[in-house]
C-alpha positions in Angstrom: -224.7 31.3 -1.7 -227.3 29.7 -4.0 -227.7 32.9 -5.9 -223.9 33.1 -6.5 -223.8 29.6 -7.8 -226.8 30.1 -10.1 -225.3 33.4 -11.4 -222.0 31.5 -12.1 -223.8 28.9 -14.1 -225.7 31.5 -16.0 -222.4 33.3 -16.8 -220.7 30.1 -18.0 -223.8 29.1 -20.0 -223.8 32.6 -21.6 -220.1 32.3 -22.6 -220.7 28.9 -24.2 -223.8 30.1 -26.0 -221.9 33.1 -27.3 -219.1 31.0 -28.6 -221.5 28.6 -30.4 -223.3 31.5 -32.0 -220.0 33.0 -33.1 -218.7 29.8 -34.5 -222.0 29.1 -36.3 -222.0 32.6 -37.8 -218.4 32.4 -39.0 -218.9 29.0 -40.6 -222.2 30.0 -42.2 -220.7 33.1 -43.7 -217.7 31.1 -44.9 -219.9 28.5 -46.6 -221.8 31.4 -48.3 -218.5 32.9 -49.5 -217.3 29.5 -50.9 -220.4 29.3 -53.1 -220.3 33.0 -54.2 -216.7 33.8 -55.1 -215.8 36.7 -57.3 -212.5 37.8 -58.7 -210.5 40.0 -56.4 -207.2 41.7 -56.8 -206.2 39.2 -59.5 -205.3 36.4 -57.1 -208.1 34.0 -56.3 -209.3 35.9 -53.2 -212.5 37.8 -52.5 -213.3 40.9 -50.5 -215.4 39.0 -48.1 -212.9 36.1 -47.9 -210.4 38.8 -46.7 -212.8 39.9 -44.0 -213.5 36.3 -43.0 -209.8 35.5 -42.7 -209.4 38.6 -40.5 -212.4 37.5 -38.4 -210.9 34.1 -37.8 -207.6 35.7 -36.9 -209.1 38.2 -34.4 -211.4 35.6 -32.9 -208.5 33.2 -32.3 -210.3 30.5 -34.3 -208.7 28.7 -37.3 -210.2 27.3 -40.4 -209.0 23.9 -41.6 -206.5 23.9 -44.4 -207.9 23.1 -47.8 -207.6 19.4 -48.7 -208.3 18.0 -52.1 -210.8 15.2 -51.6 -209.6 13.3 -54.6 -206.1 13.0 -53.0 -207.3 11.0 -50.1 -204.9 12.6 -47.7 -201.9 12.8 -50.1 -202.0 16.6 -50.0 -198.8 18.8 -50.2 -196.3 18.7 -47.4 -195.3 22.3 -46.9 -192.2 23.0 -44.8 -190.1 26.1 -44.6 -188.8 27.6 -46.8 -191.5 26.3 -49.2 -194.3 28.9 -49.8 -197.6 27.7 -51.4 -198.5 29.7 -54.5 -201.0 30.2 -57.2 -199.7 31.0 -60.6 -201.9 33.0 -63.0 -202.0 32.2 -66.7 -199.7 35.1 -67.4 -197.1 33.8 -65.0 -197.7 36.1 -62.0 -197.2 34.4 -58.7 -199.4 35.0 -55.6 -199.0 33.7 -52.0 -201.7 31.1 -51.8 -204.3 30.9 -49.0 -204.0 27.4 -47.6 -207.5 27.7 -46.3 -209.0 28.0 -49.8 -208.8 25.9 -52.9 -205.3 26.6 -54.2 -205.0 23.3 -56.1 -207.4 20.8 -57.5 -206.1 17.7 -59.2 -209.4 16.7 -60.7 -209.3 20.1 -62.6 -205.6 19.4 -63.5 -204.5 22.3 -61.2 -201.4 20.8 -59.5 -200.1 22.4 -56.3 -197.1 24.7 -56.7 -194.7 26.2 -54.2 -191.7 28.5 -54.4 -188.5 29.1 -52.4 -187.4 32.7 -52.2 -183.9 34.1 -52.6 -181.9 34.8 -49.5 -182.6 38.5 -49.4 -186.0 39.2 -51.1 -187.2 42.7 -51.7 -190.1 41.9 -49.3 -189.0 39.9 -46.3 -192.6 39.6 -45.0 -194.8 38.3 -47.9 -198.3 37.6 -46.7 -201.2 35.5 -48.1 -202.6 37.1 -51.2 -199.4 39.1 -52.0 -198.0 39.2 -55.5 -194.5 37.6 -55.2 -192.3 39.3 -57.8 -190.2 37.1 -60.0 -186.9 38.5 -58.9 -187.6 37.3 -55.4 -188.1 33.7 -56.4 -185.2 31.3 -56.4 -187.0 28.1 -57.3 -190.4 26.6 -58.3 -191.7 23.2 -57.3 -194.7 21.1 -58.2 -196.4 18.5 -55.9 -196.7 14.9 -57.1 -199.1 13.1 -54.7 -198.7 9.5 -53.7 -200.7 7.2 -55.9 -201.4 3.7 -57.2 -201.8 3.0 -60.9 -203.5 0.1 -62.6 -200.8 -2.0 -64.3 -201.6 -2.5 -68.0 -198.3 -4.0 -69.2 -195.5 -5.8 -67.2 -192.9 -4.5 -69.6 -191.3 -7.9 -70.3 -189.7 -6.9 -73.6 -186.3 -8.4 -74.0 -185.5 -6.9 -77.4 -186.5 -4.4 -80.0 -188.4 -5.7 -83.0 -186.4 -5.2 -86.2 -188.4 -3.5 -88.9 -187.0 -3.2 -92.5 -187.8 -0.6 -95.1 -189.3 1.7 -92.5 -190.5 5.0 -93.8 -191.2 8.2 -91.9 -193.7 6.8 -89.5 -194.8 10.2 -88.3 -196.5 10.8 -91.7 -199.9 9.7 -90.6 -200.8 8.8 -94.2 -198.3 5.9 -93.8 -201.0 3.7 -92.2 -198.9 0.5 -92.4 -196.4 1.8 -89.9 -198.0 4.7 -88.0 -200.3 2.3 -86.2 -197.3 0.8 -84.5 -196.8 4.0 -82.5 -200.2 4.7 -81.1 -200.1 2.3 -78.2 -200.6 5.0 -75.6 -203.5 5.0 -73.1 -205.0 6.9 -70.2 -203.2 5.6 -67.1 -205.7 4.7 -64.4 -204.5 6.4 -61.1 -205.9 6.7 -57.6 -204.4 8.8 -54.9 -203.9 8.0 -51.3 -201.5 8.1 -48.3 -198.9 5.5 -47.5 -201.3 4.2 -44.8 -203.8 3.5 -47.5 -201.4 2.4 -50.2 -198.2 1.0 -48.6 -195.1 -0.1 -50.5 -195.8 -3.2 -52.6 -193.8 -5.9 -54.4 -194.1 -5.8 -58.2 -197.3 -7.5 -59.3 -197.1 -10.6 -61.5 -200.2 -9.8 -63.5 -201.8 -6.9 -65.2 -205.1 -5.2 -64.1 -204.1 -4.7 -60.5 -203.4 -1.5 -58.7 -199.7 -1.0 -57.8 -198.3 1.6 -55.4 -195.8 3.6 -57.5 -192.2 3.0 -56.1 -191.2 6.7 -56.4 -193.0 7.3 -53.1 -190.5 5.2 -51.1 -187.1 6.7 -50.5 -184.8 4.4 -48.7 -186.7 3.6 -45.5 -189.1 6.6 -45.8 -192.7 6.3 -47.0 -193.7 9.6 -48.6 -197.2 11.1 -49.2 -195.7 12.7 -52.3 -192.7 14.5 -53.7 -191.9 18.0 -54.9 -190.3 18.1 -58.3 -188.5 21.1 -59.8 -191.0 22.8 -62.1 -188.2 23.5 -64.7 -184.8 22.0 -65.5 -182.2 23.1 -63.0 -180.5 26.4 -63.7 -177.4 28.1 -62.4 -173.7 27.6 -62.9 -172.7 25.6 -59.8 -174.0 24.0 -56.6 -174.0 27.3 -54.7 -176.3 29.2 -57.1 -179.0 26.6 -58.1 -182.1 28.2 -59.4 -185.3 26.5 -60.8 -187.1 29.1 -62.9 -188.5 29.8 -66.3 -186.5 31.9 -68.8 -183.1 30.9 -67.4 -180.3 28.9 -68.9 -180.2 25.3 -67.8 -177.1 24.1 -65.9 -175.2 21.8 -68.1 -171.7 20.3 -68.8 -171.2 18.6 -65.5 -170.7 15.0 -64.5 -173.5 13.0 -62.9 -171.5 13.1 -59.6 -171.4 16.9 -59.7 -175.2 17.1 -60.3 -175.9 14.4 -57.7 -173.9 16.1 -54.9 -175.3 19.5 -55.7 -178.9 18.3 -55.5 -178.3 16.6 -52.1 -176.7 19.8 -50.7 -179.5 22.0 -52.0 -182.0 21.7 -49.1 -181.0 18.9 -46.8 -183.9 19.7 -44.4 -186.3 18.9 -47.2 -184.3 15.8 -48.3 -183.4 17.3 -51.6 -181.8 15.0 -54.2 -181.3 14.4 -57.9 -184.3 13.0 -59.6 -184.3 9.2 -60.0 -185.7 7.3 -63.0 -188.6 6.0 -60.9 -189.5 9.5 -59.9 -189.4 10.7 -63.5 -191.7 7.8 -64.3 -194.1 8.9 -61.6 -194.4 12.3 -63.1 -194.7 11.0 -66.6 -197.5 8.6 -65.6 -199.4 11.3 -63.8 -199.1 13.5 -66.8 -200.7 10.8 -69.0 -203.8 10.3 -66.8 -207.1 12.0 -66.3 -205.3 14.4 -64.0 -202.7 15.5 -66.5 -202.4 16.6 -70.2 -202.9 12.9 -71.2 -200.8 13.1 -74.3 -197.2 13.8 -75.3 -196.1 17.2 -73.9 -194.9 19.8 -76.4 -191.2 19.9 -76.9 -189.0 22.7 -75.5 -187.2 23.5 -78.8 -185.3 26.6 -77.6 -181.7 25.9 -78.9 -180.4 28.5 -76.4 -181.2 25.9 -73.6 -183.6 28.3 -71.9 -186.1 26.8 -69.5 -189.9 26.8 -70.0 -190.1 27.3 -73.7 -192.2 25.4 -76.2 -192.4 24.8 -80.0 -194.5 27.5 -81.6 -197.6 26.4 -83.7 -196.6 25.5 -87.2 -193.1 24.3 -86.4 -192.3 20.8 -87.7 -191.6 18.4 -84.8 -192.5 15.3 -86.8 -189.1 15.0 -88.3 -185.5 14.3 -87.1 -184.1 16.8 -86.3 -187.2 18.9 -85.4 -187.3 22.6 -86.0 -185.7 24.6 -83.2 -184.4 28.1 -82.8 -183.7 31.1 -80.6 -186.1 32.4 -78.1 -185.9 35.8 -79.9 -188.0 34.2 -82.7 -191.6 33.6 -81.5 -192.4 31.9 -84.9 -190.2 29.1 -83.6 -190.4 28.9 -79.8 -192.6 30.6 -77.2 -192.5 30.9 -73.4 -194.3 28.9 -70.7 -197.0 31.5 -70.1 -198.5 31.3 -73.6 -201.0 29.0 -75.3 -198.1 27.1 -76.9 -196.2 27.0 -73.6 -199.1 25.5 -71.7 -198.9 22.4 -74.0 -195.3 21.9 -72.9 -196.6 21.4 -69.3 -197.6 18.0 -67.8 -201.1 19.4 -67.1 -201.7 21.4 -70.4 -201.8 24.5 -68.2 -199.4 26.7 -66.2 -199.6 24.6 -63.0 -197.7 21.6 -64.4 -194.1 20.5 -64.8 -192.1 21.9 -67.8 -189.1 20.8 -69.9 -189.8 17.1 -69.7 -189.6 17.0 -73.5 -186.7 18.6 -75.2 -184.7 21.4 -73.6 -181.6 19.5 -72.5 -181.2 15.8 -71.9 -181.8 15.2 -68.2 -179.5 12.9 -66.2 -181.5 10.8 -63.7 -179.9 9.1 -60.7 -180.2 5.6 -62.0 -177.3 3.2 -62.7 -176.3 -0.3 -63.4 -175.1 -2.1 -60.2 -171.5 -3.2 -59.9 -170.7 -1.6 -63.2 -167.1 -1.6 -64.4 -167.4 1.8 -66.1 -168.5 4.0 -63.2 -165.4 6.3 -63.1 -166.5 8.4 -66.1 -169.2 9.9 -63.9 -166.8 10.7 -61.1 -168.5 8.1 -58.9 -166.6 5.3 -57.2 -168.2 1.9 -56.9 -168.3 2.1 -53.1 -170.1 5.5 -53.2 -172.5 4.2 -55.8 -173.5 1.2 -53.6 -173.8 3.4 -50.6 -176.2 5.8 -52.3 -178.2 2.9 -53.8 -178.6 1.4 -50.4 -179.8 4.8 -49.0 -182.4 5.0 -51.8 -181.0 8.0 -53.7 -180.0 6.0 -56.8 -182.2 3.5 -58.7 -180.4 0.2 -59.1 -180.6 -1.8 -62.4 -179.2 -5.3 -63.1 -175.6 -5.2 -64.3 -176.4 -7.4 -67.3 -178.8 -4.9 -68.7 -178.2 -4.1 -72.4 -179.6 -1.5 -74.8 -182.7 -3.5 -75.7 -183.2 -5.4 -72.5 -186.3 -3.5 -71.5 -187.4 -6.3 -69.2 -184.7 -5.2 -66.8 -186.9 -2.2 -66.0 -188.2 -1.2 -62.6 -192.0 -1.3 -62.9 -193.2 2.3 -62.9 -190.1 3.9 -64.4 -191.7 4.6 -67.8 -189.4 2.1 -69.6 -190.8 -1.4 -70.2 -194.4 -0.6 -69.9 -194.4 1.7 -73.0 -193.4 -1.1 -75.3 -193.2 -3.0 -77.5 -190.1 -1.5 -79.1 -189.1 -1.3 -82.8 -185.6 -0.9 -84.2 -185.0 0.5 -87.7 -183.2 3.1 -89.7 -184.9 6.5 -89.4 -185.6 8.9 -92.2 -182.4 10.7 -91.4 -180.4 7.6 -92.1 -179.5 6.6 -88.4 -180.6 3.4 -86.8 -182.6 3.8 -83.6 -185.0 2.0 -81.2 -188.4 3.6 -80.5 -191.2 2.9 -78.0 -194.7 2.2 -79.3 -196.3 5.2 -77.6 -195.0 8.3 -79.4 -192.1 7.0 -81.5 -189.7 8.3 -78.8 -186.0 7.5 -78.7 -185.7 4.4 -76.5 -182.3 2.9 -75.9 -181.6 1.5 -72.4 -178.4 1.1 -70.4 -175.4 -1.0 -71.3 -172.2 -1.7 -69.2 -170.3 0.9 -71.2 -173.0 3.5 -70.6 -174.4 2.8 -67.2 -176.4 6.0 -66.6 -179.6 7.2 -68.1 -181.0 10.4 -69.5 -184.6 11.4 -70.1 -186.6 13.7 -72.4 -184.1 14.3 -75.2 -182.9 17.8 -76.3 -184.3 20.8 -78.2 -183.6 19.5 -81.7 -184.9 16.0 -81.2 -188.2 16.6 -82.9 -190.3 13.4 -83.0 -187.9 11.5 -80.8 -188.7 13.6 -77.7 -191.4 13.4 -75.1 -191.7 12.7 -71.4 -191.3 9.0 -72.3 -188.0 9.2 -74.2 -184.7 7.8 -72.8 -181.2 7.1 -73.7 -177.9 5.9 -72.1 -174.7 7.8 -71.1 -171.4 7.2 -69.4 -172.2 10.0 -66.9 -169.6 12.4 -68.3 -169.9 16.1 -68.9 -172.2 16.8 -71.8 -172.9 20.3 -73.2 -176.6 19.3 -73.8 -177.3 17.5 -70.5 -178.7 18.8 -67.2 -180.7 17.4 -64.4 -183.7 18.1 -62.1 -184.3 18.3 -58.4 -186.7 16.5 -56.0 -187.7 17.5 -52.5 -189.0 14.7 -50.2 -190.2 16.2 -46.9 -192.3 14.0 -44.7 -195.3 14.8 -42.5 -194.6 15.7 -38.9 
């Protein structure tokens, strides 16, 4: 009996020892591979990584998913049908390996994901596979939850009138140009809602504030997925979010709003709000983004993902725009010029936030008397505001009442503002960051658009905004947000 017991102990000990050796070997090899990567098959994988992944699979063991240490837990929330991808500089898309470094915000490589069409040519794409463009329905980019250091409370109740203004974008005009270089690197730190919960607006500058875009109604989010490009398609049933497609325009705010909510209810899809636009704009102007004004999409054909070619004049009003058939005027997203139209300065960022078409955001004056032009009713408006799908602004807001802003929405904090007659003879208000068009709501125009259109020239950037009644406009579209939560 003793011998049987001893043999059993030996057998169990042997099993444990073998498992420990196997685990140690696998992790040692894996560590070696991480420090000795080589290019493989044009998609961020190595020959040995492939072998290691297979070894894990056959052994029944699993590596931990890649997490970006700088995000402090605010890593992408991936739920079906979202597929993590890596996009090469030439635009080719590959199914990302979640166990390796497929995004890195310190390196300005933002996480991307795609949703496939209903019947793709390959119904069983695997990690490392090249996903062909025709199989992709929509692209999304992850915006991690963050706090930013407040530098300006945005308490500007008017635009400063300036007389005899010249073309301030002529940098030789030093007397005026200095008014429009108030931009700064926005100080951002990432973290989960446990680390950085929802906060009341601060009353002083110099403090870190949790951006309000990461609270949706009663939901705390570790981040949001934003449509990588302006929304394409022709109706709610055929929404696509891709480069090189015509943006969906000429619909009321209500039509855009309903279509966005119907898109992917399981992922809490909805029309982008002004605060969410602000969150992307602020991240773009940080150490983790391009940290300047993004290049304008000046394709007059309303094609997504294009950018002003080098040498075109965007310092005037209107700026130089043209057809996508003329590369001397505008170039696609996967070119050197195109990268500068991204929020990261590379292909991993968000496009079309400057120019393209005006983008309606789900933000409105409360209790407005002129809501019907957008096809909303006041009851529906108040219901969606209460649910968190529409940003609410004070009903007494006027065109220059920037102090009515929501902190974080990229409105008040980019002041002060200046009002004057531009070089084209039209009076406008401008922010002090990049001279952008900056006119706020009023009761007759209770909705807001962002980014301007393809011919806006110097008036456009990710910080531009203007009012609208919410009616159909041939040069206005919108953008989608997905807001899934962790299980």
